[in-house]
C-alpha positions in Angstrom: 94.5 -2.5 50.2 91.3 -0.6 51.1 93.2 2.7 51.2 94.5 2.0 47.7 91.0 1.3 46.4 89.7 4.5 48.1 92.5 6.5 46.5 91.9 5.0 43.1 88.1 5.8 43.3 88.9 9.4 44.4 91.4 9.9 41.6 89.0 8.5 39.1 86.3 10.9 40.4 88.7 13.8 40.2 89.6 13.1 36.6 86.1 12.4 35.5 83.9 14.8 37.5 85.9 17.6 39.2 88.8 18.6 37.0 86.8 19.1 33.7 84.2 21.6 35.0 86.9 23.5 36.9 89.1 23.7 33.8 86.2 25.0 31.7 85.4 27.6 34.4 88.9 28.9 34.1 88.7 28.9 30.3 85.4 30.8 30.4 87.0 33.4 32.8 89.8 34.0 30.3 87.2 34.5 27.5 85.1 36.8 29.7 88.2 38.9 30.5 89.1 39.5 26.9 85.4 40.1 25.9 85.2 42.7 28.6 88.4 44.3 27.5 87.0 44.8 24.1 83.4 45.8 24.8 83.2 47.5 28.2 83.0 51.4 28.3 86.0 53.1 29.8 84.4 54.3 33.0 83.2 50.8 34.1 86.3 49.2 32.6 88.5 48.9 35.7 85.8 47.6 38.0 84.6 45.0 35.5 88.2 43.9 34.8 88.9 43.6 38.5 85.8 41.5 39.1 86.7 39.2 36.2 90.3 38.9 37.3 89.1 37.9 40.9 86.7 35.3 39.4 89.6 33.9 37.3 91.9 33.7 40.3 89.2 31.9 42.4 88.5 29.5 39.5 92.2 28.9 38.9 92.9 28.2 42.5 90.1 25.6 42.6 91.5 23.9 39.5 95.0 23.9 40.9 93.8 22.4 44.2 92.1 19.5 42.2 95.3 19.0 40.2 97.5 19.0 43.4 95.1 16.4 44.9 95.3 14.3 41.7 99.2 14.4 41.9 99.1 13.3 45.5 96.7 10.4 44.7 98.8 9.4 41.7 101.9 9.1 43.9 100.0 7.1 46.6 98.4 4.7 44.0 101.7 4.0 42.4 103.1 2.6 45.6 101.3 -0.7 44.8 103.2 -2.7 42.2 105.6 0.1 41.2 106.9 -1.7 38.2 103.5 -1.9 36.5 103.4 -0.6 32.9 100.3 1.5 33.6 102.0 4.0 36.0 104.2 5.9 33.5 101.2 6.5 31.2 99.0 7.6 34.1 101.7 9.8 35.6 102.4 11.4 32.2 98.7 12.1 31.7 98.2 13.6 35.2 101.3 15.8 34.6 100.0 17.0 31.3 96.6 17.8 32.9 98.4 19.9 35.5 100.6 21.6 32.9 97.6 22.6 30.8 95.8 23.9 33.9 98.8 26.0 34.9 99.1 27.4 31.4 95.5 28.6 31.2 96.0 32.1 32.5 95.3 35.4 30.8 98.1 37.2 32.5 100.8 35.3 30.6 99.4 35.9 27.1 100.3 38.7 24.8 97.8 41.4 23.8 96.9 40.0 20.4 93.4 38.5 20.6 94.0 35.9 17.9 97.2 34.7 19.5 95.3 34.3 22.8 92.6 32.2 21.3 95.1 30.1 19.4 96.9 29.4 22.6 93.7 28.6 24.4 92.5 26.3 21.6 95.9 24.4 21.6 95.7 24.2 25.4 92.1 22.8 25.3 93.1 20.1 22.8 96.1 19.0 24.9 94.0 19.0 28.0 91.3 16.9 26.3 93.9 14.3 25.1 95.5 14.1 28.6 92.1 13.6 30.2 91.1 10.8 27.8 94.5 9.0 28.3 94.1 9.2 32.1 90.6 8.0 31.9 91.6 5.0 29.7 94.3 4.0 32.1 92.0 4.4 35.1 89.3 2.3 33.3 91.7 -0.6 33.0 92.6 -0.4 36.7 89.5 0.8 38.4 86.9 -1.4 36.7 88.3 -4.7 38.1 89.4 -2.8 41.2 92.6 -4.7 41.7 96.2 -3.6 41.4 97.6 -3.7 37.9 99.9 -6.5 36.8 103.6 -6.2 37.7 106.7 -6.8 35.6 105.8 -10.4 34.7 102.8 -9.3 32.7 104.2 -6.0 31.5 104.3 -6.8 27.8 100.8 -8.3 27.7 99.4 -5.4 29.7 101.0 -2.8 27.5 99.7 -4.5 24.4 96.1 -4.5 25.8 96.4 -0.8 26.6 97.8 -0.1 23.2 95.1 -2.1 21.5 92.4 -0.2 23.5 93.8 3.2 22.4 94.0 2.2 18.8 90.5 0.9 18.7 89.1 4.0 20.5 88.3 2.1 23.7 86.1 -0.5 21.9 86.5 -4.2 22.2 86.5 -6.2 18.9 83.4 -7.9 17.8 83.4 -11.7 18.4 83.8 -13.8 15.2 81.0 -16.2 14.7 81.1 -18.8 12.0 
């Protein structure tokens, strides 16, 4: 059980502290590349673009390493009580985080600048939603630091998670009379 707790803590740290800065570094590299393409004089153009592309590759590789680690931890954490209702939501969120990370690359976009920024904006919104969903599920599991309920309590657990998302993560105020 100690290994499960260590994996859960590491996954929680990845989702909260390591993936977001790495994702924003990649996004900044994409923005820097297109800004350079537009503003750089022709004689320094190739060198600056090469440096920016190398920085992007380095940042993207770091982000993808974090995402691969999160996928491994997700699979190992799921081994405890496989029938828990929390796992599909966590797995879906981690998968979406990985997909948005893989899609953030300037080499796959067309030349139209407005199209690039529209795709980046959409990607950032999807990434943010997936990160929040993963953090919500991890909060439910990691705060009490015990495996989630199994099939017996599936309905009750899914209702608590649904209520948490609809209230924005806030608990209702106690009624006093």
